[in-house]
N, CA, C and O of each residue as an XYZ file, in Angstrom:
836
protein
N      -6.864     -8.444     10.045
C      -5.595     -8.296      9.328
C      -4.405     -8.718     10.192
O      -3.467     -9.343      9.696
N      -4.442     -8.377     11.478
C      -3.320     -8.678     12.364
C      -3.069    -10.180     12.454
O      -1.923    -10.626     12.397
N      -4.135    -10.953     12.594
C      -3.980    -12.407     12.682
C      -3.363    -12.966     11.404
O      -2.505    -13.848     11.450
N      -3.807    -12.448     10.275
C      -3.269    -12.891      8.991
C      -1.792    -12.545      8.863
O      -0.993    -13.361      8.403
N      -1.434    -11.339      9.271
C      -0.036    -10.919      9.199
C       0.841    -11.757     10.126
O       1.952    -12.145      9.762
N       0.336    -12.029     11.314
C       1.104    -12.856     12.249
C       1.322    -14.246     11.670
O       2.412    -14.807     11.778
N       0.291    -14.794     11.062
C       0.401    -16.111     10.437
C       1.452    -16.093      9.334
O       2.263    -17.012      9.226
N       1.435    -15.049      8.521
C       2.407    -14.935      7.430
C       3.824    -14.801      7.967
O       4.761    -15.381      7.418
N       3.977    -14.035      9.041
C       5.300    -13.882      9.630
C       5.817    -15.222     10.152
O       6.971    -15.580      9.916
N       4.974    -15.952     10.852
C       5.396    -17.242     11.399
C       5.702    -18.243     10.286
O       6.645    -19.028     10.391
N       4.909    -18.212      9.233
C       5.182    -19.089      8.093
C       6.565    -18.835      7.523
O       7.286    -19.771      7.177
N       6.928    -17.577      7.429
C       8.219    -17.194      6.864
C       9.367    -17.496      7.821
O      10.342    -18.147      7.448
N       9.244    -17.024      9.039
C      10.349    -17.156      9.997
C      10.648    -18.606     10.361
O      11.809    -18.972     10.547
N       9.611    -19.431     10.463
C       9.819    -20.823     10.872
C      10.461    -21.673      9.777
O      10.770    -22.844      9.998
N      10.659    -21.095      8.616
C      11.438    -21.781      7.579
C      12.919    -21.767      7.934
O      13.709    -22.534      7.383
N      13.285    -20.885      8.863
C      14.692    -20.703      9.198
C      15.029    -21.042     10.642
O      16.204    -21.171     10.988
N      14.025    -21.187     11.481
C      14.282    -21.523     12.876
C      13.118    -22.314     13.461
O      11.965    -22.150     13.062
N      13.451    -23.171     14.414
C      12.429    -23.909     15.152
C      12.199    -23.276     16.525
O      11.420    -23.776     17.336
N      12.890    -22.176     16.758
C      12.789    -21.471     18.034
C      11.557    -20.566     18.016
O      11.620    -19.430     17.544
N      10.455    -21.069     18.524
C       9.205    -20.307     18.513
C       9.254    -19.073     19.406
O       8.567    -18.084     19.152
N      10.064    -19.140     20.442
C      10.208    -17.971     21.322
C      10.871    -16.834     20.556
O      10.478    -15.675     20.686
N      11.879    -17.172     19.757
C      12.552    -16.174     18.926
C      11.591    -15.601     17.896
O      11.505    -14.385     17.722
N      10.874    -16.479     17.220
C       9.921    -16.038     16.202
C       8.870    -15.115     16.800
O       8.506    -14.102     16.203
N       8.390    -15.472     17.978
C       7.384    -14.658     18.669
C       7.963    -13.305     19.086
O       7.304    -12.274     18.948
N       9.178    -13.313     19.590
C       9.787    -12.056     20.039
C      10.023    -11.111     18.867
O       9.848     -9.900     19.000
N      10.415    -11.653     17.730
C      10.603    -10.824     16.539
C       9.267    -10.255     16.077
O       9.177     -9.097     15.670
N       8.239    -11.080     16.144
C       6.898    -10.619     15.771
C       6.429     -9.486     16.679
O       5.893     -8.485     16.203
N       6.628     -9.643     17.971
C       6.201     -8.615     18.926
C       6.899     -7.289     18.632
O       6.283     -6.224     18.692
N       8.179     -7.366     18.317
C       8.917     -6.137     17.982
C       8.358     -5.490     16.719
O       8.141     -4.279     16.678
N       8.129     -6.297     15.699
C       7.570     -5.785     14.443
C       6.203     -5.159     14.691
O       5.929     -4.046     14.243
N       5.357     -5.878     15.403
C       4.002     -5.403     15.689
C       4.032     -4.095     16.483
O       3.286     -3.162     16.187
N       4.884     -4.043     17.472
C       4.992     -2.838     18.302
C       5.381     -1.625     17.469
O       4.815     -0.543     17.629
N       6.342     -1.810     16.589
C       6.829     -0.693     15.777
C       5.774     -0.200     14.786
O       5.535      1.002     14.673
N       5.153     -1.124     14.079
C       4.198     -0.721     13.041
C       2.860     -0.250     13.604
O       2.052      0.336     12.883
N       2.626     -0.504     14.881
C       1.376     -0.050     15.496
C       1.554      1.203     16.356
O       0.648      1.578     17.100
N       2.696      1.836     16.258
C       2.909      3.078     16.997
C       1.877      4.117     16.580
O       1.520      4.213     15.406
N       1.405      4.886     17.542
C       0.336      5.857     17.286
C       0.691      6.897     16.240
O      -0.195      7.425     15.568
N       1.967      7.198     16.092
C       2.390      8.245     15.158
C       2.350      7.792     13.705
O       2.565      8.592     12.794
N       2.076      6.515     13.490
C       2.059      5.985     12.122
C       0.631      6.015     11.569
O      -0.278      5.383     12.107
N       0.467      6.756     10.496
C      -0.842      6.835      9.850
C      -0.824      6.176      8.472
O      -1.843      5.671      8.000
N       0.342      6.188      7.838
C       0.481      5.492      6.552
C       1.491      4.355      6.657
O       1.220      3.246      6.197
N       2.643      4.614      7.251
C       3.697      3.602      7.345
C       3.404      2.638      8.491
O       4.141      2.565      9.475
N       2.321      1.913      8.334
C       1.860      0.990      9.369
C       1.591     -0.387      8.771
O       2.044     -0.685      7.666
N       0.860     -1.221      9.494
C       0.599     -2.580      9.022
C      -0.239     -2.616      7.739
O      -0.142     -3.571      6.969
N      -1.044     -1.606      7.506
C      -1.834     -1.584      6.269
C      -0.914     -1.498      5.062
O      -1.159     -2.129      4.034
N       0.147     -0.712      5.196
C       1.143     -0.585      4.127
C       1.871     -1.907      3.920
O       2.080     -2.332      2.784
N       2.253     -2.550      5.001
C       2.941     -3.838      4.913
C       2.032     -4.881      4.277
O       2.463     -5.644      3.414
N       0.784     -4.911      4.701
C      -0.185     -5.863      4.161
C      -0.361     -5.673      2.659
O      -0.398     -6.647      1.907
N      -0.467     -4.428      2.224
C      -0.636     -4.135      0.799
C       0.579     -4.599      0.002
O       0.437     -5.145     -1.093
N       1.765     -4.384      0.547
C       2.987     -4.799     -0.143
C       3.108     -6.319     -0.214
O       3.511     -6.865     -1.241
N       2.760     -6.998      0.870
C       2.825     -8.461      0.881
C       1.874     -9.061     -0.151
O       2.206    -10.039     -0.820
N       0.700     -8.472     -0.271
C      -0.276     -8.967     -1.243
C       0.221     -8.779     -2.665
O       0.039     -9.652     -3.513
N       0.847     -7.641     -2.926
C       1.385     -7.407     -4.264
C       2.553     -8.345     -4.558
O       2.694     -8.842     -5.675
N       3.379     -8.579     -3.556
C       4.505     -9.497     -3.729
C       4.002    -10.885     -4.107
O       4.590    -11.565     -4.947
N       2.914    -11.292     -3.479
C       2.326    -12.606     -3.766
C       1.931    -12.736     -5.231
O       2.102    -13.796     -5.832
N       1.405    -11.662     -5.804
C       0.974    -11.715     -7.210
C       2.156    -11.776     -8.164
O       2.000    -12.175     -9.318
N       3.333    -11.388     -7.699
C       4.534    -11.395     -8.548
C       5.524    -12.474     -8.114
O       6.698    -12.435     -8.482
N       5.046    -13.422     -7.339
C       5.917    -14.424     -6.734
C       6.797    -15.142     -7.750
O       7.969    -15.405     -7.484
N       6.238    -15.456     -8.901
C       6.973    -16.237     -9.898
C       8.129    -15.466    -10.517
O       9.042    -16.073    -11.076
N       8.107    -14.148    -10.428
C       9.164    -13.343    -11.052
C      10.213    -12.865    -10.048
O      11.213    -12.260    -10.435
N       9.992    -13.130     -8.785
C      10.923    -12.677     -7.745
C      12.029    -13.714     -7.550
O      11.755    -14.897     -7.348
N      13.269    -13.259     -7.612
C      14.412    -14.166     -7.552
C      14.546    -14.840     -6.185
O      14.706    -16.057     -6.101
N      14.480    -14.055     -5.131
C      14.578    -14.606     -3.777
C      13.350    -14.152     -3.005
O      13.358    -13.108     -2.352
N      12.312    -14.941     -3.089
C      11.016    -14.536     -2.547
C      11.051    -14.346     -1.034
O      10.508    -13.367     -0.520
N      11.676    -15.261     -0.325
C      11.709    -15.139      1.132
C      12.461    -13.886      1.569
O      12.027    -13.178      2.478
N      13.578    -13.620      0.925
C      14.340    -12.407      1.242
C      13.514    -11.171      0.935
O      13.543    -10.191      1.680
N      12.781    -11.222     -0.163
C      11.913    -10.116     -0.567
C      10.876     -9.832      0.517
O      10.595     -8.677      0.837
N      10.319    -10.895      1.070
C       9.322    -10.739      2.134
C       9.943    -10.146      3.392
O       9.339     -9.297      4.048
N      11.141    -10.591      3.726
C      11.818    -10.021      4.892
C      12.063     -8.527      4.704
O      11.937     -7.746      5.647
N      12.412     -8.141      3.488
C      12.625     -6.718      3.192
C      11.344     -5.929      3.445
O      11.374     -4.858      4.051
N      10.231     -6.463      2.981
C       8.948     -5.784      3.193
C       8.671     -5.625      4.687
O       8.279     -4.549      5.138
N       8.871     -6.678      5.437
C       8.585     -6.637      6.873
C       9.425     -5.584      7.595
O       8.949     -4.922      8.517
N      10.670     -5.439      7.167
C      11.586     -4.596      7.930
C      11.882     -3.234      7.313
O      12.549     -2.420      7.951
N      11.415     -2.953      6.104
C      11.898     -1.745      5.421
C      11.465     -0.442      6.095
O      12.133      0.580      5.938
N      10.372     -0.461      6.833
C       9.911      0.736      7.548
C       9.824      0.512      9.053
O       9.119      1.243      9.749
N      10.524     -0.480      9.555
C      10.365     -0.805     10.976
C      10.823      0.357     11.866
O      10.280      0.564     12.951
N      11.809      1.100     11.407
C      12.201      2.342     12.077
C      11.653      3.487     11.237
O      12.026      3.640     10.074
N      10.778      4.281     11.816
C      10.187      5.385     11.054
C       9.900      6.568     11.964
O       8.944      6.564     12.740
N      10.740      7.568     11.850
C      10.571      8.818     12.591
C      10.681      9.960     11.586
O      11.770     10.218     11.073
N       9.587     10.642     11.298
C       9.583     11.701     10.280
C      10.634     12.786     10.486
O      11.041     13.440      9.526
N      11.076     12.982     11.720
C      12.066     14.029     11.988
C      13.493     13.565     11.704
O      14.428     14.363     11.768
N      13.664     12.284     11.392
C      14.997     11.727     11.155
C      15.234     11.484      9.663
O      14.297     11.281      8.891
N      16.510     11.509      9.283
C      16.890     11.308      7.888
C      17.501      9.930      7.637
O      17.867      9.604      6.508
N      17.608      9.130      8.686
C      18.292      7.847      8.548
C      17.383      6.654      8.840
O      17.859      5.601      9.264
N      16.098      6.810      8.618
C      15.156      5.721      8.918
C      15.487      4.438      8.166
O      15.481      3.348      8.739
N      15.777      4.583      6.875
C      16.040      3.401      6.056
C      17.315      2.684      6.493
O      17.338      1.458      6.606
N      18.366      3.451      6.735
C      19.620      2.824      7.157
C      19.475      2.181      8.532
O      20.036      1.114      8.784
N      18.727      2.826      9.416
C      18.480      2.245     10.735
C      17.632      0.982     10.630
O      17.868      0.007     11.343
N      16.652      1.006      9.743
C      15.817     -0.182      9.515
C      16.659     -1.315      8.949
O      16.490     -2.474      9.328
N      17.566     -0.975      8.040
C      18.428     -1.981      7.419
C      19.354     -2.624      8.444
O      19.552     -3.839      8.438
N      19.911     -1.811      9.311
C      20.804     -2.320     10.359
C      20.043     -3.251     11.299
O      20.531     -4.323     11.658
N      18.850     -2.833     11.690
C      18.045     -3.661     12.591
C      17.643     -4.970     11.919
O      17.679     -6.030     12.543
N      17.264     -4.893     10.657
C      16.871     -6.097      9.918
C      18.020     -7.099      9.871
O      17.837     -8.287     10.138
N      19.188     -6.609      9.532
C      20.356     -7.487      9.434
C      20.674     -8.128     10.781
O      21.017     -9.308     10.854
N      20.558     -7.344     11.830
C      20.840     -7.838     13.181
C      19.833     -8.900     13.607
O      20.209     -9.936     14.155
N      18.565     -8.640     13.354
C      17.518     -9.583     13.766
C      17.531    -10.851     12.909
O      17.415    -11.960     13.430
N      17.672    -10.680     11.597
C      17.590    -11.824     10.691
C      18.823    -12.711     10.771
O      18.789    -13.871     10.358
N      19.897    -12.172     11.295
C      21.087    -12.991     11.523
C      20.769    -14.094     12.524
O      21.354    -15.176     12.471
N      19.841    -13.817     13.436
C      19.424    -14.808     14.429
C      18.676    -15.971     13.778
O      18.584    -17.060     14.344
N      18.142    -15.719     12.574
C      17.430    -16.774     11.847
C      18.372    -17.568     10.950
O      17.950    -18.461     10.216
N      19.656    -17.224     11.025
C      20.698    -17.955     10.294
C      20.576    -17.818      8.776
O      20.863    -18.760      8.037
N      20.151    -16.644      8.318
C      20.159    -16.393      6.881
C      21.608    -16.281      6.412
O      22.486    -15.875      7.174
N      21.848    -16.640      5.165
C      23.202    -16.555      4.620
C      23.672    -15.103      4.593
O      22.869    -14.179      4.466
N      24.977    -14.921      4.715
C      25.543    -13.581      4.789
C      25.214    -12.745      3.555
O      24.873    -11.568      3.672
N      25.317    -13.353      2.376
C      25.030    -12.581      1.154
C      23.554    -12.204      1.073
O      23.205    -11.160      0.521
N      22.689    -13.054      1.624
C      21.259    -12.735      1.665
C      21.010    -11.575      2.616
O      20.228    -10.673      2.316
N      21.672    -11.600      3.752
C      21.543    -10.505      4.716
C      22.008     -9.183      4.111
O      21.389     -8.139      4.320
N      23.091     -9.242      3.369
C      23.627     -8.024      2.749
C      22.689     -7.501      1.669
O      22.512     -6.291      1.525
N      22.089     -8.415      0.910
C      21.123     -7.996     -0.109
C      19.891     -7.358      0.528
O      19.386     -6.344      0.048
N      19.419     -7.960      1.603
C      18.268     -7.409      2.327
C      18.595     -6.003      2.820
O      17.783     -5.086      2.703
N      19.783     -5.852      3.366
C      20.222     -4.547      3.866
C      20.210     -3.501      2.753
O      19.697     -2.398      2.942
N      20.767     -3.842      1.606
C      20.847     -2.894      0.494
C      19.474     -2.606     -0.113
O      19.199     -1.478     -0.520
N      18.633     -3.600     -0.173
C      17.281     -3.392     -0.704
C      16.504     -2.416      0.173
O      15.786     -1.556     -0.338
N      16.641     -2.546      1.464
C      15.965     -1.616      2.372
C      16.517     -0.204      2.190
O      15.754      0.760      2.133
N      17.824     -0.084      2.100
C      18.448      1.228      1.911
C      17.991      1.875      0.610
O      17.880      3.099      0.532
N      17.726      1.067     -0.407
C      17.313      1.610     -1.709
C      15.967      2.325     -1.648
O      15.642      3.115     -2.535
N      15.184      2.052     -0.607
C      13.869      2.702     -0.499
C      13.976      4.141      0.001
O      12.975      4.857      0.030
N      15.162      4.571      0.392
C      15.334      5.955      0.852
C      15.141      6.937     -0.307
O      14.318      7.848     -0.230
N      15.907      6.738     -1.376
C      15.808      7.627     -2.535
C      14.971      7.012     -3.654
O      14.741      7.629     -4.695
N      14.529      5.795     -3.415
C      13.778      5.039     -4.417
C      14.535      4.980     -5.733
O      14.019      5.301     -6.804
N      15.779      4.556     -5.597
C      16.647      4.355     -6.748
C      17.273      2.976     -6.642
O      17.623      2.525     -5.551
N      17.413      2.308     -7.780
C      17.999      0.974     -7.802
C      19.479      1.060     -7.461
O      20.220      1.808     -8.098
N      19.910      0.313     -6.477
C      21.326      0.296     -6.112
C      21.938     -1.093     -6.287
O      23.154     -1.256     -6.186
N      21.099     -2.088     -6.546
C      21.585     -3.439     -6.828
C      21.253     -3.769     -8.280
O      20.217     -4.369     -8.567
N      22.130     -3.378     -9.181
C      21.872     -3.522    -10.617
C      21.658     -4.971    -11.043
O      20.900     -5.247    -11.973
N      22.327     -5.888    -10.362
C      22.242     -7.292    -10.749
C      21.114     -8.030    -10.022
O      20.918     -9.230    -10.214
N      20.387     -7.305     -9.195
C      19.283     -7.901     -8.445
C      17.966     -7.349     -8.987
O      17.587     -6.218     -8.682
N      17.279     -8.147     -9.784
C      16.040     -7.682    -10.419
C      14.933     -7.404     -9.402
O      13.972     -6.692     -9.695
N      15.077     -7.967     -8.219
C      14.062     -7.748     -7.189
C      14.040     -6.296     -6.708
O      13.027     -5.830     -6.187
N      15.147     -5.588     -6.879
C      15.230     -4.200     -6.418
C      14.191     -3.324     -7.110
O      13.517     -2.521     -6.464
N      14.064     -3.481     -8.419
C      13.109     -2.666     -9.180
C      11.677     -2.943     -8.740
O      10.893     -2.016     -8.535
N      11.342     -4.210     -8.595
C       9.979     -4.573     -8.202
C       9.666     -4.080     -6.796
O       8.563     -3.601     -6.535
N      10.622     -4.194     -5.900
C      10.418     -3.713     -4.532
C      10.049     -2.237     -4.525
O       9.095     -1.837     -3.858
N      10.794     -1.433     -5.259
C      10.540      0.006     -5.292
C       9.180      0.313     -5.902
O       8.484      1.224     -5.455
N       8.806     -0.446     -6.919
C       7.499     -0.229     -7.553
C       6.360     -0.578     -6.607
O       5.366      0.144     -6.526
N       6.506     -1.673     -5.901
C       5.473     -2.071     -4.943
C       5.369     -1.040     -3.819
O       4.271     -0.680     -3.396
N       6.506     -0.575     -3.349
C       6.525      0.381     -2.240
C       5.826      1.690     -2.606
O       5.188      2.315     -1.758
N       5.946      2.102     -3.867
C       5.352      3.370     -4.304
C       4.080      3.194     -5.132
O       3.610      4.143     -5.760
N       3.536      2.004     -5.133
C       2.345      1.742     -5.953
C       1.159      2.613     -5.560
O       0.273      2.857     -6.379
N       1.132      3.079     -4.329
C       0.055      3.959     -3.862
C      -0.049      5.206     -4.731
O      -1.128      5.787     -4.855
N       1.057      5.620     -5.330
C       1.048      6.821     -6.165
C       0.119      6.668     -7.360
O      -0.416      7.656     -7.863
N      -0.074      5.445     -7.814
C      -0.905      5.204     -8.987
C      -2.316      4.754     -8.670
O      -3.013      4.236     -9.543
N      -2.740      4.942     -7.450
C      -4.098      4.548     -7.058
C      -5.115      5.576     -7.534
O      -4.740      6.629     -8.050
N      -6.394      5.279     -7.367
C      -7.429      6.249     -7.721
C      -7.283      7.468     -6.817
O      -6.691      7.390     -5.741
N      -7.835      8.604     -7.271
C      -7.601      9.852     -6.559
C      -8.074      9.821     -5.107
O      -7.403     10.373     -4.235
N      -9.203      9.194     -4.833
C      -9.727      9.144     -3.467
C      -8.747      8.429     -2.544
O      -8.486      8.880     -1.428
N      -8.212      7.318     -3.016
C      -7.236      6.565     -2.224
C      -5.951      7.361     -2.068
O      -5.355      7.400     -0.991
N      -5.535      7.990     -3.149
C      -4.318      8.801     -3.116
C      -4.467      9.965     -2.142
O      -3.544     10.285     -1.393
N      -5.633     10.589     -2.163
C      -5.879     11.728     -1.279
C      -5.803     11.304      0.190
O      -5.266     12.031      1.025
N      -6.341     10.130      0.495
C      -6.266      9.603      1.858
C      -4.811      9.356      2.242
O      -4.406      9.610      3.376
N      -4.041      8.861      1.296
C      -2.606      8.634      1.514
C      -1.897      9.943      1.853
O      -1.102      9.996      2.791
N      -2.184     10.996      1.094
C      -1.533     12.288      1.353
C      -1.935     12.834      2.723
O      -1.122     13.442      3.419
N      -3.176     12.616      3.096
C      -3.639     13.072      4.412
C      -2.907     12.334      5.533
O      -2.549     12.927      6.551
N      -2.691     11.040      5.334
C      -1.996     10.250      6.350
C      -0.521     10.625      6.447
O       0.045     10.663      7.540
N       0.096     10.901      5.306
C       1.485     11.350      5.321
C       1.584     12.685      6.061
O       2.497     12.897      6.859
N       0.638     13.576      5.788
C       0.645     14.884      6.460
C       0.514     14.721      7.972
O       1.145     15.457      8.731
N      -0.301     13.763      8.414
C      -0.463     13.517      9.848
C       0.853     13.048     10.467
O       1.181     13.406     11.598
N       1.600     12.244      9.711
C       2.875     11.757     10.227
C       3.880     12.900     10.391
O       4.781     12.841     11.228
N       3.706     13.924      9.584
C       4.607     15.084      9.635
C       3.940     16.284     10.304
O       4.297     17.432     10.038
N       2.981     16.012     11.162
C       2.205     17.100     11.752
C       3.037     18.017     12.646
O       2.598     19.118     12.980
N       4.215     17.582     13.030
C       5.088     18.414     13.845
C       5.528     19.663     13.084
O       5.903     20.671     13.682
N       5.475     19.575     11.739
C       5.931     20.701     10.924
C       4.761     21.591     10.514
O       3.695     21.081     10.171
N       4.939     22.908     10.542
C       3.882     23.812     10.055
C       3.729     23.655      8.549
O       4.650     23.195      7.873
N       2.584     24.030      8.030
C       2.265     23.809      6.618
C       3.266     24.448      5.669
O       3.599     23.860      4.641
N       3.752     25.642      5.994
C       4.648     26.311      5.054
C       5.977     25.566      4.900
O       6.625     25.661      3.857
N       6.378     24.834      5.924
C       7.587     24.012      5.827
C       7.270     22.677      5.161
O       7.987     22.232      4.265
N       6.195     22.049      5.606
C       5.824     20.746      5.048
C       5.541     20.850      3.560
O       6.055     20.050      2.777
N       4.739     21.816      3.159
C       4.340     21.947      1.759
C       5.542     22.142      0.844
O       5.590     21.585     -0.253
N       6.500     22.923      1.292
C       7.700     23.159      0.490
C       8.488     21.869      0.308
O       8.916     21.545     -0.800
N       8.678     21.141      1.395
C       9.419     19.892      1.331
C       8.706     18.830      0.521
O       9.322     18.114     -0.268
N       7.406     18.734      0.722
C       6.606     17.752     -0.013
C       6.637     18.044     -1.507
O       6.751     17.130     -2.324
N       6.535     19.312     -1.858
C       6.554     19.706     -3.265
C       7.884     19.340     -3.915
O       7.911     18.906     -5.067
N       8.963     19.506     -3.203
C      10.281     19.153     -3.730
C      10.376     17.659     -4.012
O      10.912     17.238     -5.036
N       9.849     16.871     -3.091
C       9.859     15.411     -3.273
C       9.043     15.023     -4.503
O       9.488     14.221     -5.324
N       7.859     15.589     -4.623
C       6.969     15.262     -5.739
C       7.558     15.701     -7.071
O       7.479     14.971     -8.058
N       8.142     16.880     -7.102
C       8.735     17.378     -8.347
C       9.937     16.542     -8.755
O      10.208     16.364     -9.942
N      10.652     16.035     -7.767
C      11.777     15.143     -8.061
C      11.281     13.877     -8.758
O      11.900     13.404     -9.711
N      10.168     13.335     -8.282
C       9.590     12.154     -8.917
C       9.190     12.454    -10.359
O       9.441     11.651    -11.257
N       8.579     13.594    -10.574
C       8.118     13.947    -11.919
C       9.266     14.137    -12.897
O       9.085     13.972    -14.103
N      10.427     14.476    -12.399
C      11.589     14.691    -13.258
C      12.177     13.385    -13.768
O      12.946     13.378    -14.730
N      11.818     12.287    -13.128
C      12.326     10.997    -13.569
C      11.686     10.602    -14.888
O      10.544     10.962    -15.172
N      12.426      9.867    -15.680
C      11.897      9.407    -16.961
C      10.639      8.578    -16.749
O       9.651      8.726    -17.468
N      10.691      7.716    -15.760
C       9.509      6.954    -15.354
C       9.500      6.865    -13.833
O      10.550      6.782    -13.195
N       8.300      6.884    -13.265
C       8.176      6.738    -11.814
C       8.424      5.299    -11.397
O       8.985      5.026    -10.336
N       7.994      4.384    -12.258
C       8.104      2.959    -11.967
C       9.159      2.319    -12.854
O       9.413      2.779    -13.967
N       9.768      1.258    -12.354
C      10.886      0.629    -13.041
C      10.494     -0.591    -13.870
O      11.152     -0.908    -14.860
N       9.431     -1.271    -13.472
C       9.042     -2.502    -14.165
C       7.882     -2.247    -15.118
O       7.044     -1.377    -14.883
N       7.851     -3.014    -16.183
C       6.834     -2.814    -17.221
C       5.406     -2.944    -16.692
O       4.562     -2.117    -17.035
N       5.106     -3.948    -15.873
C       3.726     -4.066    -15.375
C       3.257     -2.829    -14.617
O       2.118     -2.393    -14.782
N       4.116     -2.274    -13.800
C       3.731     -1.093    -13.019
C       3.707      0.168    -13.873
O       2.887      1.061    -13.655
N       4.602      0.232    -14.836
C       4.586      1.381    -15.744
C       3.287      1.421    -16.537
O       2.641      2.465    -16.636
N       2.917      0.293    -17.093
C       1.725      0.250    -17.947
C       0.440      0.436    -17.154
O      -0.535      0.981    -17.671
N       0.432     -0.008    -15.917
C      -0.792      0.035    -15.117
C      -0.939      1.319    -14.298
O      -2.050      1.820    -14.126
N       0.179      1.853    -13.792
C       0.082      2.927    -12.803
C       0.753      4.244    -13.177
O       0.456      5.271    -12.568
N       1.639      4.242    -14.152
C       2.442      5.439    -14.451
C       1.599      6.671    -14.747
O       1.813      7.728    -14.153
N       0.648      6.544    -15.657
C      -0.160      7.697    -16.064
C      -0.957      8.260    -14.899
O      -0.962      9.470    -14.671
N      -1.627      7.389    -14.166
C      -2.434      7.835    -13.028
C      -1.558      8.450    -11.939
O      -1.946      9.434    -11.308
N      -0.391      7.877    -11.722
C       0.508      8.394    -10.690
C       0.928      9.825    -10.997
O       0.954     10.676    -10.108
N       1.253     10.084    -12.244
C       1.667     11.443    -12.621
C       0.502     12.427    -12.485
O       0.699     13.573    -12.081
N      -0.681     11.988    -12.815
C      -1.860     12.842    -12.644
C      -2.070     13.169    -11.168
O      -2.338     14.314    -10.805
N      -1.947     12.153    -10.333
C      -2.132     12.352     -8.893
C      -1.108     13.328     -8.328
O      -1.449     14.225     -7.557
N       0.141     13.144     -8.715
C       1.213     13.997     -8.197
C       1.015     15.443     -8.629
O       1.167     16.363     -7.825
N       0.681     15.641     -9.888
C       0.442     16.999    -10.389
C      -0.715     17.661     -9.647
O      -0.665     18.847     -9.319
N      -1.752     16.876     -9.389
C      -2.910     17.418     -8.679
C      -2.548     17.768     -7.241
O      -2.984     18.794     -6.719
N      -1.752     16.914     -6.603
C      -1.346     17.206     -5.224
C      -0.514     18.481     -5.168
O      -0.697     19.304     -4.271
N       0.395     18.648     -6.118
C       1.229     19.855     -6.155
C       0.355     21.098     -6.276
O       0.613     22.112     -5.627
N      -0.671     21.014     -7.101
C      -1.585     22.147     -7.280
C      -2.305     22.500     -5.977
O      -2.610     23.663     -5.715
N      -2.568     21.479     -5.170
C      -3.332     21.683     -3.938
C      -2.468     22.090     -2.742
O      -2.992     22.517     -1.713
N      -1.162     21.958     -2.876
C      -0.277     22.312     -1.762
C      -0.232     23.828     -1.554
O       0.464     24.308     -0.659
């Protein structure tokens, strides 16, 4: 998987720069962050899954390259004890991608798309890619129960610093917030394919907490 991801990163980055040293240094930073030992879910497997889903929706994505950059950087900063991971990731993405000479409005869109993953709410109404990004990011919720259960176990490992009575309360609040939404997913394909299963999974997890 790592070789494939590196190839995909170089394919994307070299569209904007011929500086291979820069491309390599950005890759090393990305790889270092996503391979940190404390990451059990928010790691390269998550990025790989999102990239694959993006590929299947390529024809409907307005700015595909920007969308891919968002995927690469949306969780690059991830510390369970912090509340500003998304904003920190967005700042870092904008800083790094500026070196690739992306247009200013593209950089700003990337920044906002990453920030939108904090509350998983659309903040760019005129950018249709925002809805798809959020659906892809949370698609794990609609997986089969065995896969979902593994996901919950990995999330719990990331928050292992917290005792169960604190973690369970916080996790339950997050899950109940999702259930209160009219729909978990924003786009029709994800609603029709994953909505029902996702709600079943969430309800079952709440029961087990």
